[in-house]
C-alpha positions in Angstrom: -6.5 1.0 -27.7 -3.4 1.8 -25.6 -1.4 -1.4 -25.6 0.6 -0.4 -22.4 -2.5 -0.7 -20.3 -3.2 -4.3 -21.3 -2.2 -7.0 -18.8 -1.7 -10.2 -20.7 -1.9 -12.5 -17.7 -5.6 -11.6 -17.3 -6.4 -13.2 -20.6 -5.1 -16.7 -19.8 -6.1 -19.4 -17.3 -2.5 -20.5 -16.7 1.0 -19.0 -16.8 4.2 -20.0 -18.5 5.3 -23.6 -18.0 2.7 -23.9 -15.2 0.4 -24.6 -18.2 2.2 -27.9 -18.9 0.2 -31.1 -18.8 1.2 -33.1 -15.7 3.7 -35.9 -16.0 1.1 -38.5 -15.2 -1.3 -37.4 -17.8 1.5 -36.9 -20.4 2.5 -40.5 -19.9 -1.0 -41.6 -20.9 -1.0 -39.3 -23.9 2.3 -40.6 -25.2 1.5 -44.2 -24.7 0.3 -45.9 -27.9 -0.4 -49.5 -28.8 0.7 -48.8 -32.4 4.1 -50.2 -33.2 6.3 -47.8 -35.2 9.3 -48.6 -37.3 12.4 -47.4 -35.5 14.5 -44.8 -37.2 18.2 -45.7 -36.8 19.1 -42.1 -37.3 17.0 -40.9 -34.4 19.3 -40.8 -31.4 16.9 -39.2 -29.0 13.1 -39.4 -29.3 10.1 -38.9 -27.0 10.6 -42.4 -25.7 13.5 -41.0 -23.6 11.6 -38.1 -22.1 14.5 -35.8 -22.9 14.5 -32.1 -23.7 14.6 -32.3 -27.5 14.8 -34.8 -30.4 18.2 -35.5 -32.0 18.8 -36.8 -35.5 22.2 -38.2 -36.6 23.1 -36.3 -39.8 25.7 -38.9 -40.6 28.7 -36.5 -40.6 29.5 -36.5 -36.9 26.9 -33.9 -36.0 23.3 -34.1 -34.8 20.3 -32.0 -35.6 18.4 -30.9 -32.5 14.7 -30.2 -32.9 12.4 -28.9 -30.2 9.3 -26.7 -29.6 7.9 -25.0 -26.6 5.0 -22.6 -26.2 2.7 -21.3 -23.4 0.4 -18.6 -22.2 1.6 -15.3 -20.7 3.5 -15.4 -17.5 4.0 -11.6 -17.4 1.7 -8.7 -18.3 4.1 -7.0 -20.7 3.9 -8.3 -24.3 7.6 -7.6 -25.2 8.8 -9.4 -22.1 6.4 -12.3 -22.8 8.1 -12.8 -26.1 11.5 -12.7 -24.5 10.7 -15.2 -21.9 8.9 -17.7 -24.2 11.8 -17.6 -26.6 14.5 -18.1 -23.9 12.5 -21.0 -22.6 12.2 -22.7 -26.0 15.9 -22.1 -26.9 16.9 -23.6 -23.6 16.1 -27.1 -24.8 18.9 -26.9 -27.3 21.4 -25.7 -24.7 20.2 -28.5 -22.4 21.3 -31.1 -25.0 24.8 -29.5 -25.2 24.0 -27.9 -28.5 24.1 -24.6 -30.4 20.8 -23.1 -31.6 20.8 -22.1 -35.3 17.2 -21.2 -36.3 13.8 -20.5 -34.8 10.2 -20.5 -36.1 7.4 -18.7 -34.2 4.2 -20.3 -32.9 1.5 -17.7 -32.2 -2.1 -18.2 -31.1 -3.9 -14.9 -30.6 -7.5 -13.9 -29.5 -8.0 -11.4 -32.3 -11.4 -10.4 -30.9 -9.9 -9.5 -27.5 -6.4 -8.2 -28.1 -5.2 -5.9 -30.8 -2.5 -7.0 -33.3 -0.1 -4.3 -32.0 0.2 -6.3 -28.8 1.1 -9.5 -30.7 3.6 -7.4 -32.7 5.4 -6.5 -29.4 5.5 -10.2 -28.5 7.3 -10.9 -31.7 9.7 -8.0 -31.1 10.6 -9.4 -27.8 11.2 -12.8 -29.4 13.5 -11.3 -32.1 15.5 -9.6 -29.4 16.1 -12.9 -27.5 16.8 -14.8 -30.7 19.4 -12.2 -31.6 21.0 -12.6 -28.2 21.3 -16.3 -28.9 22.8 -15.6 -32.3 19.9 -16.9 -34.4 17.2 -15.6 -36.6 13.4 -15.8 -36.1 12.8 -16.9 -39.6 9.1 -17.3 -39.9 6.3 -19.1 -38.2 2.6 -19.8 -38.0 -0.4 -18.1 -36.3 -4.0 -19.0 -35.5 -7.0 -17.3 -34.0 -7.0 -18.7 -30.5 -9.2 -18.1 -27.4 -6.2 -17.3 -25.2 -2.8 -15.7 -26.1 -0.1 -18.4 -26.8 3.4 -17.9 -28.0 6.6 -20.0 -28.4 9.1 -21.2 -30.8 10.2 -24.3 -32.7 14.0 -24.3 -32.5 16.6 -26.1 -34.5 20.2 -26.7 -33.2 23.3 -28.6 -34.0 25.7 -30.6 -31.8 28.9 -32.5 -32.3 27.8 -35.9 -31.3 30.5 -36.4 -28.7 29.1 -33.3 -27.0 25.5 -34.5 -26.9 24.1 -34.5 -23.4 21.0 -36.4 -22.3 19.1 -36.7 -19.1 19.5 -40.5 -19.0 23.3 -40.8 -19.0 24.2 -39.9 -15.4 26.4 -42.1 -13.3 26.5 -43.0 -9.6 28.5 -40.5 -7.5 27.8 -37.5 -9.8 27.3 -34.2 -8.1 24.2 -32.2 -9.0 24.4 -28.5 -9.9 21.6 -26.0 -10.6 22.3 -22.8 -12.5 19.2 -20.7 -11.5 17.3 -20.1 -8.3 13.9 -21.7 -7.9 10.6 -19.9 -7.4 9.5 -18.1 -10.5 6.2 -20.1 -10.5 5.4 -18.8 -7.1 6.2 -15.2 -8.1 4.1 -15.5 -11.3 1.2 -16.6 -9.2 1.7 -13.6 -6.9 1.7 -11.4 -10.0 -1.5 -12.9 -11.3 -3.1 -12.1 -7.8 -1.7 -8.6 -7.8 0.5 -8.9 -4.8 4.0 -9.2 -6.4 6.4 -6.6 -5.2 8.2 -4.6 -7.9 11.7 -5.8 -6.8 10.6 -9.4 -7.1 9.1 -8.8 -10.5 12.5 -7.6 -11.7 14.2 -10.7 -10.2 11.8 -13.1 -11.9 12.1 -11.3 -15.2 15.9 -11.4 -15.1 15.9 -15.1 -14.3 13.4 -16.0 -17.1 15.1 -14.0 -19.8 18.6 -15.2 -19.1 19.6 -17.7 -21.8 21.0 -21.0 -20.7 24.0 -20.6 -23.0 26.2 -22.4 -20.4 24.7 -25.6 -21.8 26.7 -25.3 -25.0 29.9 -24.9 -22.9 29.0 -27.8 -20.6 28.4 -29.9 -23.7 32.1 -29.8 -24.4 33.0 -31.1 -20.9 33.4 -34.9 -20.9 32.9 -35.0 -17.1 29.4 -33.5 -17.4 27.6 -36.8 -17.6 24.0 -35.7 -17.9 22.0 -32.5 -18.3 18.5 -31.2 -18.5 16.7 -27.9 -17.9 14.2 -27.4 -15.0 10.9 -26.2 -16.3 7.2 -27.1 -15.8 7.7 -30.3 -13.8 9.7 -28.5 -11.2 13.1 -29.6 -9.9 11.8 -32.8 -8.4 10.1 -33.8 -11.7 13.0 -33.3 -13.9 15.4 -34.8 -11.4 13.1 -37.9 -11.2 13.3 -38.2 -15.0 17.1 -38.1 -14.8 17.2 -40.7 -12.1 14.8 -43.1 -13.8 16.5 -42.7 -17.2 19.9 -43.4 -15.6 18.8 -46.1 -13.2 19.9 -44.1 -10.2 18.4 -42.3 -7.1 19.2 -38.9 -5.8 19.8 -37.0 -2.6 18.9 -33.3 -2.5 20.5 -31.1 0.2 17.7 -28.6 0.6 19.7 -26.0 2.4 22.0 -25.7 -0.6 19.2 -25.3 -3.2 19.2 -21.8 -4.6 15.8 -20.1 -4.1 14.6 -16.6 -4.7 15.0 -14.9 -1.3 11.4 -13.6 -0.8 9.6 -16.9 -1.5 8.4 -17.4 2.1 6.6 -14.1 2.0 4.5 -15.3 -0.9 4.1 -18.8 0.4 2.6 -17.3 3.6 0.0 -15.8 1.3 -0.7 -19.2 -0.4 0.8 -18.0 -3.6 1.7 -21.2 -5.4 0.5 -22.3 -8.9 -2.0 -25.1 -9.4 0.7 -26.9 -11.4 2.6 -27.5 -8.2 0.0 -29.9 -6.8 -0.5 -31.5 -10.2 3.2 -32.2 -10.3 3.2 -33.6 -6.8 0.2 -35.8 -7.6 2.2 -37.2 -10.5 5.5 -38.1 -8.8 5.1 -37.4 -5.1 5.0 -41.1 -4.3 8.5 -41.4 -5.6 9.9 -38.7 -3.3 11.0 -39.2 0.3 9.4 -37.2 3.2 9.3 -33.4 2.6 7.8 -30.4 4.5 5.0 -28.4 2.8 7.4 -25.6 2.2 9.9 -27.9 0.5 7.2 -29.4 -1.7 6.0 -26.0 -2.8 9.5 -25.0 -3.8 10.9 -28.2 -5.2 7.8 -29.0 -7.3 7.2 -25.4 -8.3 6.8 -25.2 -12.1 9.7 -23.2 -13.5 9.5 -21.1 -16.7 12.9 -20.8 -18.5 14.5 -22.4 -15.4 18.1 -23.3 -14.9 20.1 -26.2 -16.0 20.4 -29.3 -13.8 23.9 -30.7 -14.4 25.3 -34.0 -13.3 29.1 -33.9 -12.9 31.4 -36.9 -12.4 32.6 -37.1 -8.8 36.3 -37.1 -9.6 36.0 -33.8 -11.7 34.0 -31.6 -9.3 37.0 -29.4 -8.5 37.8 -28.9 -12.2 34.1 -28.1 -13.0 33.9 -25.6 -10.2 37.1 -24.0 -11.4 35.7 -23.6 -14.9 32.5 -22.1 -13.4 34.6 -19.5 -11.6 36.4 -18.7 -14.9 33.0 -18.3 -16.6 31.9 -15.9 -13.8 29.0 -18.2 -12.8 28.0 -19.5 -9.4 26.0 -22.6 -10.2 25.4 -24.3 -6.9 25.8 -27.9 -5.9 22.5 -29.2 -4.5 23.0 -32.9 -4.0 24.3 -36.1 -5.6 23.3 -39.3 -7.4 23.8 -42.8 -6.1 23.0 -46.4 -7.0 19.2 -47.1 -6.8 18.2 -49.0 -3.7 15.0 -49.8 -1.8 14.4 -46.2 -0.7 12.7 -43.3 -2.5 13.8 -42.2 -6.0 14.7 -38.8 -4.5 15.4 -38.1 -0.9 15.4 -34.6 0.6 17.5 -33.7 3.6 
């Protein structure tokens, strides 16, 4: 079989982080009446809805542990491996940490797809891991009805540099490091209407590592951080607001978006995950247009970092961004929670 003719997205019912279980259903899954004994060393667990777990090693550093996997969001096997790996490693960066090791998670329909295709997935993963300075050290595979790939990633962080999504303060300015819209473009690809130039834009976005997170971790004035993935910008911002006891204002005109999104929205190219997201948290959001909903709740795969920066340090942060050659954009701010919506969009 010629592997280059195989289109992976035709073998899965979902794509990338659009496969994620909705926030509302996830809450039900995670809820348990069983009382567990707290582990004093566990600094961050799933009770905090953060990007990764963090264990205090007792020597001033923390062990970051995370996993992420999904079904193909692109047709090319090598690129699928790259994207899935960048997405999984991102959780370590979102905690302000440094990745140190990765283990592969592979589910493969051996009766439908040849092993050579899975081999290309792993090759793409190794390339991204090498870019992050880590080794893909092993893993586990199963025979699975649909192709699935991802990583379990370990990282380390100096505890003073640990960033969480629940530690923002009122007045923080919000920054986003990648444009929104890859969920919309991936749906267009699945329907066969994605333009070549937009496929290149989406691929570049999804394979770009969020290495800035490790740098941001060392900045005291970065008060909170998370990455924007399957729940969309509104979902992950809502988690930041709820965890920090704040509300947010998004200035929609400042939100970076992939330029051609309107072309695809006019063709109703938006993933099913968008509506599932909205059904989960739309009641917490102020009035939005349909276009704003489809963009702000769009499931992102290997999306950018959402960074909350102390108000008094905005100029210093933006100066550092310039030195890093990055143009992360300010998209709004956080304020004390009031009687209004959790997130307002203007």
